[in-house]
N, C-alpha and C positions, 0 to 999 in steps of 0.2 A: 446507869446507862446500859450496862451489860444485859439487863433483863427488861429493858423498856418495852420491847415488842410483846413480851408476856403481860406486863402490867397494863398495857393498853387494852387487853382483852377483858371484857366485863366478867367472863367466867373465871378469870385468874386474878388480875389486880394485884395490889400490894400484899394483901393477906394471903392470897393463893401462892404468891412467890415465896412468902415466908414459910408456908407449909412445905414447899419443894425444898427449900434450904434446910429445913429441919428433918427431912425424910432420910431414912436409912434403907438402902436397897442392896441386896446381895446378888451378884452375878455368879451363877454356877457355870463356869467355863469362860475362857477368854479367847475362843476360836471365832469361827465365822459369825455366829449369832452374837455372842458376848461382846465381841469387838464393837459391833455397830450399836448395840443397846447402850453399852458404856459410854460411847462417844456422845450420843444424844442426851443421856442423863447427865453427863458432866456439863455439856453445853447448857442444859436447862437449869443447872444449879442444884442438883440433888446433893445435899450436904455431905452425906457419907455413903460411899460406894465400896462394898466389899467385892473382891475378885478371888474366886477359888479355882485354881488350876495348877496341877503339878507337872504339866507338859512343858517341853522346851520348844522354841521356835525352829521350824524347818523351812527350807526355801519353798517347798510346795504349799505351805500355809499362806504365803503372801498373795496368792491369787484372789483371796477373799477375806483374809483376817486383817482388816485395815488398821487395827491398833498397833501393828508391828511393822518393822521395816528391815531392809537387807542388813543394815549394820548391827541388828540385834539377833541375828541367827545364832542359835545355840543357847540363848538366855531363856530364863523362865518367862512364860507368857504372862503370868500374874505381875511380875516386876515391870515388864514392858508396858502392859496396859496401864499400870499405875502411873508410869512416867508420862505416857501419852495423855491421859485424862487430866493429870495435874498441870501439865504444860498448857492445856487448853483453858483450864479454869483454876486459878489459884484461890478461889473461894472455898473449894471443896477438899475433903479428905478422902483418900483412897487407901484401903487396907488390903494388902496382898496376902493370900493364904496359899502357900506353895505346897499343897498337900491334896491328896485325893479324899473326897468325902466317903466316909464309911459309917456304919451303924454306931461306931464308938465316938465319933467326933461331930457328927452332923448337928445334933441338938445343941451342943455347946456353941457351934459357929452361928447357926441361924437364929438363935433365941433373941439376939439383940437387934435384929433387922425387922423392918415393917413389912417388906415385900421381897419375895424371892423370885428371881428370873432364871428359869432353867434353859440354858443353851448347851446342855451337856451333849456328848457325842457317843453315848452308849446307853443301852436299855437298863442295866443294873442301876446306874446313877439316877436315871429318870424315875424309876419306880421308888428308889430310896428317897429322893427329894419329895415326890408326891406324898408318900406315906408320912414323912416327918412333918411336912407342912399341914397335913390334915390333923395329925396328933397335936401339933403346937398351935393350930389355928392361925397359920400364916397365909396371907394371900400369895398365890403362886401364878406366875405368868409363864406358861409352858409353850415350847415350840419345837419343831423339827423340820429339817430340810433334806431333800434327796433329789439328785439330778436336776430336774427343771421345776420342782414343786416344793411347796412349804406349807406348814399348817401352824395355827396358833389357837390356844384356848386359855381362858382365864379361870382360875379355880379359887373360889371364895369359900373356905370350909364352913360348913353348917348352912350355906346359902346357895350351893351349886353342886353339880356332880364333880367328882374328881377324875383324875386320869384313869384310874382303875374302873370307873363306871363305863368308860369307853373301851379300854383294853385291860381285861382283868388281870392278866399275868404276862410276863415277858415272853417273847417268842423263843423257840429253841435256838441254841447256838448255831450260827451259820445259815439260818433260814432267810434272814434279810442281809443282802450284801452291803458292805460299808461303802462310803463315798470314795474311799481309797480304791475300792474295787470297781465301783459303778460310775464314779465321777460326780461332779457337782458344778453347775454353772455359777461362776463367782458372784454374780449379782443377786442370786436367789437368797442367800442369807442376809444380804443387805436389805432387801425388801422386807423379809420376815422379821429381821431385827428391828427395823423401824416400826413395824406394827407392834412388836413387844414393847418397845419404848413408849409408844403411844398409850398402850394399856396401863403401863406403870404410872405415867403422869396423870391419866384419868383417875386411877385408883387413889393417888395421893390427894388430888383435888376434890374427889367425889363428884365428878361431872360426867355427863354423857351416859352411854349405855355400854357397860363392859361386856366382853365376850363370855359372860356367865351362861352355862348351859348350851354353849355353841362351840363348834369347831369351824374355824375359818380356813378354807383351803384355797391356795393361789397356784395357778398354773402359768408359768412364764411363756410357754409356747403359744397358747391361744389367748393369753392375757385375760384370764377369767378368774373371778372370785366366786366361791361357792360357800354358803354358810349352812352347816348341818346342825340341826337341833340334837342335843345330847341329853336325854332324860337322866335324872338321878336314879341309880340302881339301888333300890332298898335292900338288895341282897349283896351289895358291894362288900368285899371282905375288909375294907378299911373304913369307908364312910357310911356304910349301910346301917340299918336299924339294929343289927346284931353282929358287929364286926368280929371276924375270926382272926384277923391279923392285928395284934395289939403290941407286938414288938417289932423293931426295925430289922429288916432282912438284908444281908449282903448277898446278892445274887452273883452267880459266876460271871466274872468279867469277860468271859469269852463271847457272850452274845452282845456284840457291839455294832453301832452304826456311827461312823465318823462324819463330823461336819467340817 
């Protein structure tokens, strides 16, 4: 009964729902984006959801990070997200990783997951996750939000451009203001997180047309969607024909953009 509306869809059905229940998805970040993605994946019945986040909940998070609540201020976001998702659906298992991803632990953590969802709040993590997913050939659903805008792209290693094909290297520290400095409309990560969750479920089921080779940009103020084609860069330092980055890099954590 829980999944009856999925099973009614010819593109899903009982076999598709079994695929969802057997899927393993890792969320990088339990903030504005991760909160929403995790909610919908839990509701959909994704059998194993990992949540990586070493931050604690602050009251300013609650304007957009819907996996948490006032009573949990001060607690780890990963633990809070686990409680929220398991309360929604007791069919699933949620694994909390209360640590920051680094070049030393990322491969061990992501290796057992089918799909990685990047909702991180800083450029060093974003590039680290991209590089690790390319090297381990993991599907990556990447997104970012800022003020009134958000963007999403899906990266299928060997079959699509990666994040570095679009932005080859992180910006210098301080070049991009954080959401803590510039602000963020609370609903923006909600919309973008829903789009990420949609891309995850499509990838699990093998249906539709994923955002491979495309960057989808949404602007809340004029309610516009724009899809930009991203060609694969054969000179990309990670996924190009002759990669120059073959080991994972821990970039300076100072260049950050918070969601």
